[in-house]
N, C-alpha and C positions, 0 to 999 in steps of 0.2 A: 482493367485499366493498366496502362503502361507506366513505367517509372518516370518517363519523360513528362507525362501528364501531371503527375503529382509534384514533380520538381517545378514545373511551370506554374502550377496552382499556388505553391508556396511563394514563389517569386512575385506573382501578381498580388497575392494577399499582403506581402510586405510593402509593395509599392502603394496599394490602395489604402490599406488600413494602418500602415506604419508598423513600427517595431513592437508596439504594445500587444497586438494580437499574437505575433510570433512569440514574444516573451511569455504571454499567458499560456500558450500551448506547451512550451517547454516546462513551465511551472507545473501544469497538470500532469504532464508526462513524468516529471521527476517524482511527484508524489505517488503516482501509480507504481513506479519502479521501487520506491522505498517501501510501499505497502506490500508489494509482491515479495520482496526480499525478506522483510520481517515476518510477514505471514507465512512464507515458505519455511523459514527457520522454526516458527512456532508449530507448524504442522508436523515437523519432524519429532517434536516433543509429545504430541498428542496421538493416541491410538485411535483407529477407526475413522480416519478423516477421508476415506476414499470416496464417500458420497458427496462431499462438499465441492462446490464449484470454484472456479478461479475468482469470481466476483466476491465470494465470501472470504476467500483468502486475502484478497487485496483490501477489502473493507476492514477485516479484523486487523490486518497489518497496519493500516492507516490509523485506526482508532487506538491500537496498541502503541504505535509510535508517538501519537499525540499525548495519550494518557501517561505513557512511560516517561515522556519528556517532562510533563508536569510533576509527576512523582519524583523523578530524579532531581529536578530543580528544587523542589521542596526539601529533599534530603541532602542537597548540595553534592550530588554525584555527577560525574562527568566521564566521557570517553567510553571505555568498554563496559563499565557498570551501567551507564545510561542505555546502551544497546541491550544489555542483559535484562534490564527492567522492562524495556519495550517489548522484547521477545516474550518475556513471562506474562505480561499483561495480554499480549496478543494470543498466547497459548491458552490463557484462561477464557478468552472470548471464543476461540475456536472450539475449546472443550464444551462451552455452553451451547454453541451452534450445533455441535455434533450430538449432544444429548437431546436437544430439541428436535433435530431432524430425525433421529432414531426413535424418539418417542412418538412422533406423528405417524410412523409407519405401521 
């Protein structure tokens, strides 16, 4: 499909469904990017993650970001410490996923 088709599709979706659909799409895309970044940082900390896919990385990053946010809020942490907690939680989840995937082989 061409780029023009996708641009036209987005414009039509905005006119037909309004800005809510467009905003929801950006919301989902934002969380995928956040999950990918935090999950990617966590994969740097864990050995043996070559067998894990991009989906596991994004999911671990999302869960790590949410759980890290809750933990940071409970401990009254902010900024860089909140990011560090999110990456550490995500690294723990990726470690668990790595152990379970290597154990099933």
